VEXDREN-2710 file (C-alpha; in Angstrom, 1 decimal):
% VEXDREN-2710
k/r/px/py/pz
1/MET/106.4/-83.1/10.3
2/SER/106.5/-86.3/8.3
3/LYS/106.6/-86.5/4.5
4/ALA/103.4/-86.4/2.5
5/HIS/104.4/-89.6/0.9
6/VAL/107.2/-92.2/1.2
7/ILE/107.9/-94.5/-1.7
8/GLU/111.1/-96.1/-0.4
9/THR/113.0/-95.8/2.8
10/ASP/116.8/-95.7/3.2
11/ILE/118.0/-96.3/6.8
12/LYS/121.7/-96.7/6.4
13/GLU/122.4/-97.8/10.0
14/LEU/120.1/-100.9/9.8
15/LYS/120.2/-104.0/7.6
16/LEU/117.4/-104.1/5.1
17/LEU/115.9/-107.6/5.2
18/SER/113.3/-107.1/2.5
19/ARG/111.5/-104.6/0.4
20/GLY/108.1/-106.0/-0.5
21/LYS/105.1/-104.7/-2.4
22/VAL/104.4/-102.2/0.4
23/ARG/106.7/-102.8/3.4
24/ASP/110.3/-102.2/4.0
25/ILE/111.6/-104.4/6.8
26/TYR/114.8/-103.8/8.7
27/GLU/116.6/-105.7/11.4
28/VAL/117.0/-103.9/14.7
29/GLU/119.3/-106.1/16.9
30/ASP/118.8/-109.9/16.8
31/ASP/115.3/-110.0/18.2
32/LYS/113.5/-106.9/16.8
33/LEU/112.4/-105.6/13.4
34/LEU/111.4/-102.2/12.1
35/LEU/108.4/-102.4/9.7
36/VAL/107.8/-99.4/7.5
37/THR/104.6/-99.2/5.5
38/THR/105.3/-97.2/2.5
39/ASP/102.9/-95.5/0.0
40/ARG/103.7/-98.0/-2.7
41/ILE/100.7/-99.6/-4.3
42/SER/100.5/-102.8/-6.4
43/ALA/97.9/-104.3/-8.6
44/TYR/98.0/-107.8/-10.0
45/ASP/101.2/-108.3/-8.0
46/VAL/102.9/-105.4/-10.0
47/ILE/104.1/-102.3/-8.1
48/MET/103.0/-99.0/-9.7
49/PRO/105.7/-96.4/-10.3
50/ASN/104.0/-93.6/-8.3
51/PRO/102.5/-93.7/-4.7
52/ILE/99.1/-93.2/-3.1
53/GLU/99.7/-90.4/-0.6
54/ASP/99.2/-91.4/3.0
55/LYS/98.4/-95.0/2.1
56/GLY/101.1/-96.4/4.3
57/LYS/99.9/-94.4/7.3
58/ILE/96.3/-95.5/6.8
59/LEU/97.3/-99.2/6.6
60/ASN/99.6/-99.0/9.6
61/GLN/97.1/-97.2/11.8
62/ILE/94.2/-99.5/10.8
63/THR/96.4/-102.5/11.8
64/LEU/97.3/-100.9/15.2
65/PHE/93.6/-100.3/15.8
66/TRP/92.7/-103.9/15.1
67/MET/95.6/-105.4/17.0
68/ASP/94.5/-103.5/20.1
69/MET/90.9/-104.8/19.6
70/PHE/92.0/-108.4/19.3
71/LYS/94.7/-108.5/22.0
72/ASP/92.5/-110.6/24.3
73/ILE/92.2/-113.3/21.6
74/VAL/95.8/-113.3/20.3
75/PRO/98.9/-111.5/21.4
76/ASN/100.7/-109.5/18.7
77/HIS/104.3/-108.5/17.8
78/LEU/104.2/-104.8/18.7
79/ILE/106.8/-103.2/20.9
80/ALA/106.3/-99.5/19.9
81/SER/104.7/-97.4/17.2
82/ASN/105.9/-93.9/18.4
83/VAL/109.3/-92.9/16.9
84/ASP/110.2/-91.4/20.3
85/ASP/110.2/-94.9/21.7
86/TYR/112.5/-96.3/19.0
87/PRO/116.3/-96.6/19.3
88/GLU/117.9/-93.2/19.1
89/VAL/119.6/-94.0/15.8
90/LEU/116.2/-93.9/14.2
91/HIS/115.1/-90.5/15.5
92/LYS/116.7/-88.6/12.6
93/TYR/114.5/-90.6/10.2
94/ARG/111.3/-89.4/11.8
95/ASP/110.0/-87.9/8.6
96/GLN/110.1/-91.3/6.9
97/LEU/108.8/-93.2/10.0
98/GLU/106.2/-91.1/11.8
99/GLY/102.7/-92.7/11.6
100/ARG/103.7/-95.4/9.3
101/SER/106.1/-97.7/11.2
102/VAL/106.3/-100.2/14.1
103/LEU/109.1/-101.7/16.1
104/VAL/108.2/-105.3/16.6
105/LYS/109.4/-108.6/18.1
106/LYS/111.0/-110.9/15.6
107/ALA/108.9/-114.0/15.3
108/LYS/109.2/-117.1/13.2
109/PRO/106.5/-116.7/10.6
110/LEU/104.2/-119.6/9.9
111/PRO/104.6/-121.1/6.4
112/ILE/101.0/-120.4/5.4
113/GLU/98.7/-117.4/4.9
114/CYS/95.6/-117.7/6.9
115/ILE/92.7/-116.7/4.6
116/VAL/89.1/-116.5/5.8
117/ARG/86.1/-116.1/3.5
118/GLY/82.8/-114.8/4.8
119/TYR/81.2/-114.2/1.4
120/ILE/81.5/-116.0/-1.9
121/THR/83.5/-113.8/-4.3
122/GLY/86.6/-113.5/-6.3
123/SER/88.5/-116.7/-7.0
124/GLY/86.3/-118.5/-4.5
125/TRP/83.2/-117.6/-6.7
126/LYS/85.0/-118.9/-9.8
127/ASP/85.9/-122.2/-8.1
128/TYR/82.4/-122.6/-6.8
129/LEU/80.9/-122.1/-10.3
130/ALA/83.3/-124.7/-11.6
131/THR/83.2/-127.3/-8.8
132/GLY/80.6/-126.4/-6.2
133/GLU/83.5/-126.1/-3.7
134/VAL/86.0/-123.6/-2.4
135/CYS/89.4/-124.9/-1.4
136/GLY/87.9/-128.3/-0.5
137/HIS/84.8/-126.9/1.3
138/LYS/81.7/-128.3/-0.3
139/LEU/79.1/-125.5/-0.4
140/PRO/75.3/-125.5/-0.9
141/GLU/73.9/-125.3/-4.4
142/GLY/72.4/-122.1/-5.7
143/LEU/74.6/-119.6/-4.0
144/LYS/74.7/-116.1/-5.7
145/GLU/77.8/-114.1/-6.3
146/SER/78.8/-112.0/-3.2
147/GLU/76.4/-114.0/-0.9
148/ILE/77.2/-114.4/2.7
149/LEU/78.3/-117.9/3.7
150/GLU/76.5/-119.6/6.6
151/GLN/79.8/-120.1/8.3
152/PRO/83.1/-118.3/7.4
153/LEU/85.6/-120.6/5.7
154/PHE/89.2/-121.1/6.6
155/THR/91.1/-121.5/3.3
156/PRO/94.8/-121.4/3.8
157/SER/97.4/-120.7/1.1
158/THR/101.1/-121.0/0.6
159/LYS/103.3/-117.8/0.8
160/ALA/104.6/-116.8/-2.5
161/ASP/107.8/-114.7/-3.3
162/LEU/107.4/-111.2/-4.5
163/GLY/105.9/-111.2/-8.0
164/GLU/104.5/-114.7/-7.6
165/HIS/100.9/-115.7/-6.6
166/ASP/100.0/-117.4/-3.4
167/GLU/98.6/-120.9/-4.0
168/ASN/95.5/-122.2/-2.2
169/ILE/96.1/-125.4/-0.3
170/SER/93.8/-127.9/1.4
171/VAL/93.1/-127.8/5.1
172/GLU/94.7/-131.3/5.2
173/LYS/97.9/-129.9/3.6
174/ALA/98.0/-127.0/6.0
175/MET/97.6/-129.4/8.9
176/GLU/100.5/-131.5/7.6
177/MET/102.7/-128.4/7.4
178/LEU/101.8/-127.1/10.9
179/GLY/101.0/-130.2/12.9
180/PRO/97.4/-130.9/14.1
181/ASP/97.6/-128.9/17.4
182/LEU/99.1/-125.7/16.0
183/PHE/96.8/-126.0/13.0
184/LYS/93.7/-126.1/15.2
185/LYS/94.8/-123.2/17.2
186/VAL/95.6/-121.1/14.1
187/GLN/92.2/-122.0/12.5
188/ASP/90.3/-121.1/15.7
189/VAL/92.1/-117.8/16.2
190/THR/91.7/-116.8/12.5
191/LEU/87.9/-117.4/12.6
192/SER/87.5/-115.7/16.0
193/ILE/89.2/-112.5/15.0
194/TYR/87.5/-112.5/11.7
195/ARG/84.1/-112.8/13.3
196/ARG/84.8/-110.0/15.8
197/GLY/86.2/-107.7/13.1
198/ARG/83.4/-108.5/10.7
199/ASP/80.7/-107.8/13.2
200/TYR/82.3/-104.5/14.4
201/ALA/83.0/-103.3/10.8
202/ARG/79.4/-104.0/9.7
203/GLU/78.1/-101.7/12.4
204/LYS/80.4/-99.0/11.0
205/GLY/79.1/-99.5/7.4
206/ILE/81.8/-101.9/6.0
207/ILE/81.4/-105.5/5.0
208/ILE/84.6/-107.5/5.3
209/ALA/84.0/-110.1/2.6
210/ASP/87.3/-111.9/3.1
211/THR/90.8/-111.3/4.5
212/LYS/94.1/-112.8/5.2
213/PHE/96.1/-112.9/8.4
214/GLU/99.7/-113.8/9.2
215/PHE/100.9/-115.5/12.4
216/GLY/104.3/-116.3/13.8
217/LEU/105.8/-118.1/16.7
218/LEU/107.7/-116.4/19.5
219/GLY/109.1/-119.5/21.2
220/GLU/106.0/-121.6/21.7
221/GLU/103.6/-118.6/21.7
222/LEU/101.4/-117.9/18.7
223/ILE/101.2/-114.2/17.8
224/ILE/99.7/-112.2/15.0
225/ILE/102.1/-110.3/12.8
226/ASP/102.2/-108.1/9.7
227/GLU/99.0/-106.2/8.7
228/VAL/95.5/-106.9/10.1
229/LEU/92.1/-106.3/8.3
230/THR/93.3/-103.5/6.1
231/PRO/91.9/-102.6/2.6
232/ASP/95.1/-104.2/1.2
233/SER/94.8/-107.5/2.9
234/SER/90.9/-107.7/2.8
235/ARG/88.0/-107.1/0.6
236/PHE/86.0/-104.2/2.1
237/TRP/82.5/-103.5/0.6
238/PRO/80.1/-100.7/1.7
239/VAL/77.1/-102.1/3.6
240/GLU/74.9/-99.4/1.8
241/GLY/73.8/-100.8/-1.5
242/TYR/75.0/-104.3/-0.8
243/GLU/73.0/-106.9/-2.7
244/ALA/73.9/-110.5/-3.5
245/GLY/73.9/-111.6/-7.1
246/LYS/76.5/-109.2/-8.5
247/SER/80.0/-107.9/-7.8
248/GLN/80.3/-105.1/-5.2
249/PRO/82.0/-101.8/-5.1
250/SER/85.0/-101.8/-2.7
251/PHE/87.1/-99.6/-0.4
252/ASP/90.4/-100.4/-1.9
253/LYS/92.2/-100.5/-5.3
254/GLN/89.1/-100.8/-7.4
255/PHE/89.6/-97.5/-9.2
256/LEU/93.1/-98.5/-9.9
257/ARG/92.2/-102.0/-11.1
258/ASP/89.4/-100.7/-13.3
259/TRP/91.6/-98.1/-14.9
260/LEU/94.3/-100.8/-15.6
261/THR/91.6/-103.0/-17.2
262/GLU/90.4/-100.0/-19.3
263/ILE/93.9/-99.4/-20.6
264/LYS/94.4/-103.1/-21.2
265/PHE/97.4/-103.4/-18.8
266/ASN/99.0/-106.8/-19.4
267/LYS/99.7/-107.4/-15.7
268/GLN/103.4/-107.5/-16.3
269/PRO/106.0/-105.0/-15.1
270/PRO/106.8/-102.2/-15.9
271/ALA/103.5/-100.7/-14.7
272/PRO/102.2/-97.4/-16.2
273/GLU/102.2/-94.1/-14.4
274/VAL/98.9/-93.7/-12.5
275/PRO/97.0/-90.5/-13.4
276/GLU/96.5/-88.1/-10.5
277/GLU/92.7/-88.4/-10.7
278/ILE/92.9/-92.2/-10.2
279/ALA/95.5/-91.9/-7.4
280/THR/93.3/-89.2/-5.6
281/LYS/90.2/-91.4/-5.8
282/THR/92.1/-94.4/-4.6
283/ARG/93.4/-92.4/-1.6
284/GLU/89.8/-91.2/-0.8
285/LYS/88.6/-94.8/-0.6
286/TYR/91.4/-95.9/1.8
287/MET/90.8/-92.8/3.9
288/GLU/87.0/-93.4/4.0
289/ALA/87.6/-97.0/5.3
290/PHE/90.1/-95.7/7.9
291/LYS/87.6/-93.0/9.2
292/LEU/84.6/-95.4/9.3
293/LEU/86.5/-98.1/11.2
294/THR/88.6/-96.0/13.7
295/GLU/86.3/-93.0/14.0
296/SER/89.5/-90.9/14.3
297/GLU/91.8/-88.7/12.3
298/LEU/95.1/-89.9/10.8
299/ASP/98.2/-89.4/12.9
300/ALA/100.8/-87.3/11.3
END
């Protein structure tokens, strides 16, 4: 039986490559990685001291669901997601790994985050109000907050270090960084998987307003890596009650962010302890998104 929550892993036999806001990444031989999605939660790029139970399993299993759905559009980095199929040295860590980890091919990550916006919200809305544009894309006048865009926008950003903010960059800058051929492929794949995911999710009662994907190269082959269309990497809104012209409720950290705003958190570490009621409500939102999308129960 796996633990109810995992805040941090400690796999002594493997080299820890990074401990991010959510994931612990270990090296397994020269060409493989072990990704463990913990129950850590961050807001405003600050990690909270206490976890959200099962959050890592929910994110991991939503990603596996989408990667399977998109495999005809873009290959992914997965080797195995069942601890029985991992190297034997990892079997004794089953309680830390079950349901929340993947063994993957080590790819060379692209230097950009691939962000796609299907609705005008968040920082995009602020930019639009100020300039009429989002990341260099000129938009029609008179759009309302949270309105669907006629065509989804590809708005790449740089990758920031832990604790730093990603920076939006122009399409031209991204093309310069990747080269025109790879850039075109990445843009096309990003928009294709977003459209398929968006259309599927909408049928299940979820609007995917925007999201970010990460890609890597395995030799010359472009593959999708990291997490895919989760409530951590995307803005999920309920279809029910959606109305342009206002901000929308969401299936992610909204309770947590609202509470942090209420207590006037200064967005700098150390973060305050999250009350049990806020943690429970946050878990319920993640779980609701998981069940609506996958129509299944969480694997232990």
